[in-house]
Structure formats: C-alpha cells, structure tokens
N, C-alpha and C positions, 0 to 999 in steps of 0.2 A: 654513175656519179653526176648529181646536178651541176650544171654550169654555175660560176659565181656571179653575182649581181654586182653593179656597179658601187654600191656602197660598201659592200663586202671587200672588194679589191680595194678602195681607197682607204679603208680602215687597216686591213692587212698590210698594204705598202707603208703606212705610217708606222705601224707596229714594226715591220721589218727594219725601216730606218732606225728606229729607236734602238733595236737590237743589234744592227750593225755598225752604228756610229762609234762606239768604244773600240771594236775591233779595228776598224778603219785608222783610228788615230794610232792604235797600238801598232798596226803594221808601218806606218810612217815612221813611228819611232825606231821600231826594230830595223827597218831598211837604213836610216840614217846613222845608226849605230854600226851595222854592217859596213857602210862605205866608208865609215871613219876608223874602221878595225878595230871596233869593240863588240864585244858579246852581246850588250844590251838586254833589257828586258823582254820577255816574251809578248808575243802578240796580244794575248789574253790579260795582260796587266791591268789595262784600264777597268776591265770587269772587277778584278780583285780590288782595286782602288775604290770603285762604287760601293761594293759590299762593305768595305771599311769604313767608310764615310757615312753609310746609312746606319751603321751600328754604333756609331760613335756620338758622344753627348754634344748637344748644341751650346756653345758660349757665346752670349750675345754681350757687348759693351752696354754699360750702364748708360751711355749717352745716345744708345741708338733708339729710334722710335718705332712705330709700328710699319713705316715705309722699310725699314731694314729687314723686317720679317717677311713683308708682303714681296719684295723684288724678286727672290729666287723663284717663286712661284709664277709671278708675271712672266718673267724672262723664260721659264720653261715653257709655260703654256702658250706664248706668242709663237716659240719656236716650233712646237708640235702644230700649232695652226697653219704654220708655213708649210709644213710637211704634208698637209693635207690638199694643199694648193699647188705644190711643185709636182710635175710629172716624174715620177720614180718608176713605176713599172706599167702603166697603162693611160692611154688616152683614148677619147675625152673622160674626164671625172665627172661625176654629179655634183661634185663642189665647185667646178668651173664658173657656173653663174653667180657663186658666192663671192669669187674674187679673183682678179687677174693681177698683172703685174705690179700697178700701184698698189693694191692691198698687200701684196708680198714685201714690197719695199717698206711700206708704212709699218707692218708688223714687225720686220726686222729692226725698224727704227724704235719701235716701241719698246722692245726688249733692251736695245742699246741705252735709251733714255732711263729706264728704271734702273738699270744697272750703275750708271753714273750718278743717279740720284742716291743709290745705296752707297756708294763709294764716298759720297759727300757727307751722308747721314751721321756716322759715329765721330766725326769731326777729326779724324787722323790726318796727318800731312800726306801719307803715301795714297791715301784714299783720293783726297782732293787733287793731288798731282794726277794720278791716273784717271781720274774722271775728266779733268780739264783736257789731258791728251786724247782721251777717247773721243771726246765729242769734237774736237778738232778733226781726227780721222774721218768720223761719222759724217761730217758735214762736207767733206770732200768725196767720201766714197760711196755714199747712198745715192746721189743724183748719178754717179756714173754708172750703178747697176741699172737704174731705170733707163737712162740713154742708151746703154749697150744692148738691152734686149729690146728696147723700142726700135732700134734699128733692123732687128729681126721682125718686129711687128708690122713694119712698114709693109714688107713683102707678104704677109699673111693678111694684112688689112685687119688684123684685131690685136689686143694687147692681152688676149687669153693665151696663156702659156701652152695649153693643150692644142689649140689651133694653131700655134706657131710651129709645135713638134710636127703635127700633120702636114702641114703645108712644106716643110724641108723634106718629109718622106717622098711627099708628092713630087717634089722637084729637087731631086738631088744635086744638081749642078750649082743650086744656090749654097750649098755648105761649103764651096770652094771659091766663092766670089769674094772680090775685095772688100765688101761690107761687112761679110760674116767674119772674115778672117781678122778685120779691125776690131770688131765687137769682141771677138775671142779674146784678143790682146788686152783689150780693156777689162773685159770680166775676170781675166785670171789675175791681172793685179790688184783688182779690187778683192778678189778672194784672199789674196796674200794679207791685205790690209784689213778686212773685217773679221779673219779669224787668227790676227795676232800672229802671223808668221814671218818668217824672215822674207825680206830685209826690213820689214815695217817694225816688227817686234819680235822678241825671241821668247818663246813658251817655255823654255826650259831655263829661264832665268829668273833670279829674285834681286838682282841689282837695281839700286835705286835709280840711277841714272837711265836705265833702259827699259824699265817696266812701263807698261800700259794697261793691259787687261788684267795680270796678276796683281798690280797696284790696287785695282778696285775691290778684289775679293779676299785681301789679305785678313780682314777682320771676319770673314765667314769660316763655319766649322760644320761638322756633322752633316745632317741632311741638307742644310742649306747649301753647304760647298758642293754636295753631292750634285744637286739639282741644276747649278750653275756650270758645274763641268760637264754634266751630260748634255746640257743644252749647247755649250760650246762646241761638243764633240759631234752633235747632230747637225749644228749649223755648218761644220765643215764637209758633211756628207751630203747636206741640201745643195751647198755651191758646187760640190763635186758632180751632182745630179744634173744641176744646171747646166754646167759646161758639157757634160757628157750627153744629155738628152736634147738639149736645144741645138746644139751645133753638130752632133753626130748622132742622130734620134735613131738610126736603125738598130732594130731590136725591140724597142719600144712597142708594146702589145696595142693592136688597135681593135681587135675582137676579143671579147671575155672567153677564151676556151682555156683549158689546162695547158695545153700544148703552147699556146702563145704566151702565157704568163710564165711557163717555165723557162722558154727561150728569152724572155724579157729579164728574168732573174738572173740567168747566165751572163747575157749581155751587160746587164748592169754591174754584176761582180766583176766582169773582165775591164769595163771602163773603170771603175774605182780602183782596181789594182794599178793600172796603167797610169792613172793620174797619181796614185800615190807614189808609185816609182818616180815619175816626173818631178813630183814635189820634193821628194827626198833627195834626189839629185841635185835640184836646183838649190835647195837649202845648205847643201854641203860645199856648193861652188860660189857662195856669195856670203858677204859679211854684212852685219846690220847697219843700217843707215843711220848717220846722226839724225837726231830729232829734227832739226831745222830743214833736213833735206827730205823727209818724208812727205810734207806737201808738195815738193817738186816731182817726185814720184807719181802722187796721185793727180796731179795736174796734167803729166804725160798721160795717164790712163783716160781722163776726161776728155782731153783733145783726141786721143783715139776713137772714143765713142761718139764724139761730135763727126768726127771723119766718117765712121762708120754709117751714121745717120745721113750724113749729105750724100755719100757714095750710093748707098741703098735708095735713096729718093731720086738720084739722078739716072740710076740703070734700071728703074722698075720697067 
C-alpha cells in the first residue's frame, strides 16, 4: 500500500474532524446526563439532528437580506478552513505556509463576525441581544487565544502551529513549564467562552436572560441551522485538538506512515475523551455566571495569557 502524501493527510484529517465533531458533542451531553443521574440521549443523537435539519424546509424572515442566507456558509467554510491549519493528526502540514496562529484567530473571528451580523439582520430583539453579547465575549476571548498560543510560540521561535507541536515533542520538559501551564489555563477558559459552554453560556437553554449563541440562531432553520450547528460542534473539536496537541503533543504523527497515523488517531481519540470527561465534570459542578461577571472571567484568562508570555520570555 503506498504511503499517504501530505495533502492527502491534511484533507483526511479535516474530513475526520467533520465526522467526529457531532459525536464529541454527543459524548459530552451523554456524560453530563449520566453525572446528573439522567439517562440522556445517545451519543449519536447529533448525527440524527443533522440528518433531520438537512431534510427540513428552510424558513426565512421577510426582513432578512442576502447576508442572512450567506452567513451559515461563511461560518461553516471559515471553521473548515481552520481545520486545515490546526494540527489534528500529523505535523508538519503542507498548509502550514498558508496560515499560522494569526490566520487561525482571524478565521475564527470571521465566523463570529458574520454570525453576529446574521443575528442582527432579521431585526429580532433576541438576535440583536445575542449578537451584542457575542461580540463582547469575542472581543475579550480572541486576543487571549492569540496570546496563550503566542506564549508557546516564543519557545518554538515561530507562530506556526506545526512547529510549536514539533518543538514541544523535542523538549518534553517544556510541557510542564510554568509558561505552558498558565497558557493552558488561559486557553481552557477561552474554550468555554468561544464554544458557549458553562459558566459563560448554557448550550442547553433557550431562556432570554441567559442566551448568547442560541439567541443569534433562533431565526435559522433547515440546512442553514444544520451548517451553523455543525460548525459550532467542529469548533469544539478544534479547540480540544489545540488543547490536546499543543500542550500534550505526544502521539501526533511526524512521519507519514500508516502506523504513525494509526497511533495518532488512537491518541487523538483518547485526548478527546479525556477532555470531554473533564468538561462534563466541570459543567456539572459550576453554575452559569451572571452576564456582567463574564468579562471578569475572561479578564482572568487574559491575565493568565500575559503571565504565560512573560514567564516564557524570562525562562527561554
């Protein structure tokens, strides 16, 4: 059997991320239900939801413009583009010269920006409220993503995510250094905020006073809603991949052999399960913060990221 090429692996890991993302969210839901002594929906429930939504008719408000129809495709495409740049299975990637840390951050912000515009477009009160809140969260969390990973980039001498992973694998002691631990804490908090998880947002509620992400997509239906939900689930998997492969990169394939890629897939699944369990336990132990307390939490993550950069710079 011929060895896979770099482009084949990059495309394959993106398709793999798309396929695994609904299952990962389904696993988190199932674990939370079990921890709360509920039976819960099966792990494959998100796949059934996608099939149902793609089969449903699209209903669009008479006040909506072309932006409302284009936003789901922009959000989905930008998230898929991030999947090509994030080290999921192997490093280096042939797409590394195309984009690095800054490109990943801007692509994530592009999706958030269009989703916020789509929430405002139909003119509903819920959409405007959710968009306002989402941009507040994004303005505080996106810089933290860049700073947290930049703390790792100082040691690698590059903002390329693949080189950061390779450097950590070459120097295992760096993974337990104070700078890495502070950056991990900052990125974990941002993962909760960027993906609408507790204590920043509650993905299982539709209450007016607590909605952020759900408020922006209330007007969507059918395939538009399916694309937005799928991109949101993919975003969870990508942030988990960043947490797992940037800070604990062992298992990531550095050579394109079937054995190395098989081991990379096994370790990726293990990391995703561990992070899903950690997130489920965390969300069952905390309550949602009041809205005016969310900036305080994100400010803490920003300070952790700044401290991570300071420590990494001093101990180089």
